[in-house]
C-alpha positions in Angstrom: -30.7 -16.9 -69.1 -28.9 -18.3 -72.3 -25.0 -18.2 -71.9 -21.8 -19.1 -73.7 -20.6 -19.6 -70.3 -22.1 -19.9 -66.7 -22.8 -16.9 -64.6 -21.4 -18.3 -61.4 -20.9 -15.7 -58.6 -18.0 -13.9 -57.0 -17.6 -16.2 -53.7 -15.1 -15.1 -51.2 -12.4 -13.3 -53.6 -12.3 -9.8 -52.1 -10.6 -8.6 -56.1 -14.0 -10.2 -57.7 -16.3 -8.4 -55.1 -15.1 -4.9 -56.3 -15.9 -5.8 -60.2 -19.2 -5.9 -61.9 -20.5 -9.5 -63.9 -21.4 -8.4 -67.1 -23.1 -9.8 -70.0 -24.9 -8.6 -73.4 -28.1 -9.9 -74.6 -31.4 -9.2 -76.2 -34.5 -9.2 -74.0 -37.5 -11.5 -74.9 -41.0 -10.2 -76.1 -43.5 -11.2 -73.1 -45.5 -13.4 -75.8 -42.8 -15.5 -76.1 -41.9 -15.3 -72.2 -45.3 -17.0 -71.9 -44.7 -19.5 -74.2 -41.5 -20.8 -72.5 -42.9 -20.3 -68.8 -45.8 -23.1 -70.3 -43.2 -25.3 -71.7 -41.1 -25.4 -68.7 -44.5 -26.1 -66.3 -45.6 -29.2 -68.5 -41.9 -30.6 -68.4 -41.8 -30.2 -64.9 -45.4 -31.8 -64.2 -44.2 -34.4 -66.2 -41.4 -35.5 -64.5 -41.7 -34.1 -61.0 -39.1 -35.9 -59.2 -36.1 -34.8 -61.4 -33.9 -32.5 -59.5 -32.9 -29.3 -61.6 -32.7 -25.8 -61.6 -35.3 -24.3 -63.5 -34.5 -20.7 -65.0 -36.5 -17.9 -63.8 -38.7 -17.0 -67.1 -38.5 -13.3 -66.7 -34.4 -14.0 -66.2 -34.3 -15.3 -69.6 -32.5 -13.5 -72.1 -30.6 -14.1 -75.4 -27.0 -13.5 -74.6 -24.5 -12.8 -77.0 -21.4 -11.9 -75.2 -20.5 -12.7 -71.6 -17.8 -10.8 -69.9 -17.8 -12.2 -66.5 -16.1 -10.1 -63.7 -15.2 -6.3 -65.0 -13.3 -3.4 -63.0 -16.4 -0.7 -63.2 -13.7 1.6 -64.8 -14.1 -0.7 -68.1 -18.0 -0.4 -68.3 -18.1 2.8 -70.2 -15.8 1.5 -72.8 -18.0 -2.1 -73.0 -21.1 0.4 -73.9 -19.1 2.7 -76.4 -18.0 -0.4 -78.2 -22.0 -1.9 -78.0 -23.2 1.3 -79.3 -20.8 1.6 -82.3 -21.5 -2.0 -83.6 -25.3 -1.6 -83.0 -25.7 1.4 -84.9 -24.1 -0.7 -88.2 -26.9 -3.1 -87.8 -30.7 -3.1 -88.6 -32.7 -5.1 -86.6 -32.4 -8.9 -86.9 -35.4 -11.6 -87.4 -34.5 -14.7 -86.1 -36.9 -18.0 -85.2 -37.3 -19.4 -81.9 -38.0 -22.9 -81.6 -36.9 -26.7 -81.5 -35.7 -28.1 -78.2 -32.7 -29.6 -77.4 -29.9 -30.6 -74.6 -26.2 -30.4 -73.6 -24.5 -32.6 -74.1 -26.9 -35.6 -75.0 -30.0 -36.9 -73.6 -28.5 -39.6 -71.9 -26.4 -37.7 -69.5 -28.3 -34.2 -70.0 -27.0 -31.2 -68.2 -28.9 -28.6 -69.4 -32.3 -28.1 -71.4 -32.3 -25.4 -73.4 -34.7 -23.9 -76.4 -33.1 -23.2 -79.7 -32.5 -20.4 -82.0 -32.7 -20.5 -86.0 -30.3 -17.9 -87.7 -30.9 -18.9 -91.1 -30.0 -15.3 -92.4 -26.9 -15.4 -90.7 -27.1 -12.1 -89.6 -27.4 -12.8 -85.4 -24.0 -14.5 -86.0 -22.4 -11.5 -88.1 -23.5 -9.3 -85.2 -22.3 -11.3 -82.6 -18.9 -11.5 -84.5 -18.7 -7.8 -85.0 -19.2 -7.3 -81.0 -16.4 -9.7 -80.4 -14.1 -8.1 -82.6 -15.1 -4.6 -81.2 -14.7 -5.9 -77.7 -11.3 -7.3 -78.5 -10.1 -3.7 -78.9 -11.1 -3.1 -75.1 -8.9 -5.9 -74.0 -11.3 -8.8 -73.8 -10.4 -12.0 -75.5 -12.6 -13.6 -78.2 -14.7 -17.0 -77.2 -12.5 -20.0 -78.6 -15.8 -21.8 -79.3 -18.2 -21.0 -82.2 -21.6 -19.0 -81.3 -24.4 -21.5 -80.6 -27.5 -19.1 -79.7 -29.7 -20.6 -77.5 -32.0 -20.1 -74.4 -31.3 -22.3 -71.6 -34.6 -23.0 -69.3 -32.9 -25.5 -67.1 -29.7 -27.3 -65.5 -29.7 -30.4 -64.0 -28.6 -31.2 -60.8 -28.6 -35.0 -60.3 -28.4 -37.9 -63.1 -31.5 -39.6 -61.4 -34.3 -39.0 -63.9 -32.2 -36.5 -66.1 -32.8 -39.0 -69.2 -36.4 -38.9 -68.5 -36.5 -35.4 -68.2 -34.7 -34.5 -71.0 -36.7 -36.8 -73.3 -40.0 -35.4 -72.2 -38.2 -32.1 -73.0 -37.3 -32.8 -76.5 -40.9 -34.8 -76.8 -42.8 -32.0 -75.9 -41.7 -29.9 -78.8 -41.7 -26.0 -78.9 -43.8 -24.5 -81.8 -41.6 -21.7 -83.7 -42.1 -18.3 -83.5 -40.4 -15.0 -85.0 -39.2 -12.4 -83.2 -37.3 -9.1 -84.3 -34.3 -8.3 -82.3 -33.6 -4.5 -82.3 -32.1 -3.5 -78.7 -28.9 -4.7 -77.3 -28.6 -4.4 -73.6 -25.3 -4.4 -71.3 -26.7 -6.0 -67.9 -24.9 -6.4 -64.6 -25.5 -9.7 -62.8 -25.9 -9.6 -59.1 -26.8 -12.5 -56.6 -29.6 -11.8 -54.1 -31.5 -13.5 -51.6 -34.2 -14.4 -54.4 -31.4 -15.4 -57.0 -29.8 -13.6 -59.9 -30.5 -10.2 -60.0 -29.8 -8.5 -63.8 -29.8 -4.7 -63.9 -29.5 -3.1 -67.4 -26.6 -0.7 -67.8 -27.1 0.6 -70.9 -29.1 0.1 -73.9 -27.9 0.1 -77.7 -30.9 0.3 -80.7 -29.8 -1.4 -83.9 -30.5 1.6 -86.0 -29.3 1.4 -89.6 -32.0 1.6 -92.0 -32.8 -1.3 -94.0 -35.7 -2.1 -96.4 -36.2 -5.7 -95.2 -35.3 -8.0 -92.2 -34.6 -11.2 -94.4 
């Protein structure tokens, strides 16, 4: 999954254990997931000795807001805020393509696939969400929104540069998709890894003559 912050788990804190770990994201079409899966397989096969935690393709989403641990009684407020904003926007068209790393190839920690929001409408949508969520007591991010899809987190520096350079050199052919439904997810750790459960869905329903 893409996220603006990590999705660590609650650990042994009993108060956090009572809370829900939440984030808002867009689901990806199956065709795009298949292309991401193929890209991951090619990179892994090229540098099998690199130590990385690879994202499960079915868990990759385009995250726009990450809340962290939230008391269950606040969930309704978050859903209401998401619904109010979604109704004011029509579906957003974006381009998924390009490859990148954080922070840089020489000491890569994260491999990602990029998002081109040429119209700026995805950024506008995310900004309005943050503003609305602030009314529910959630602080705005102190860094700019940089949409991307995380495909791997590198665990050890050995072979990390070669892995990053392979990822960058293989490229990722651009594909256009339309985002039309925001989903509020709950993240839970299970024996099979992170489990993401949809809590509420919010359709971007404002009429628009074109998606430009």
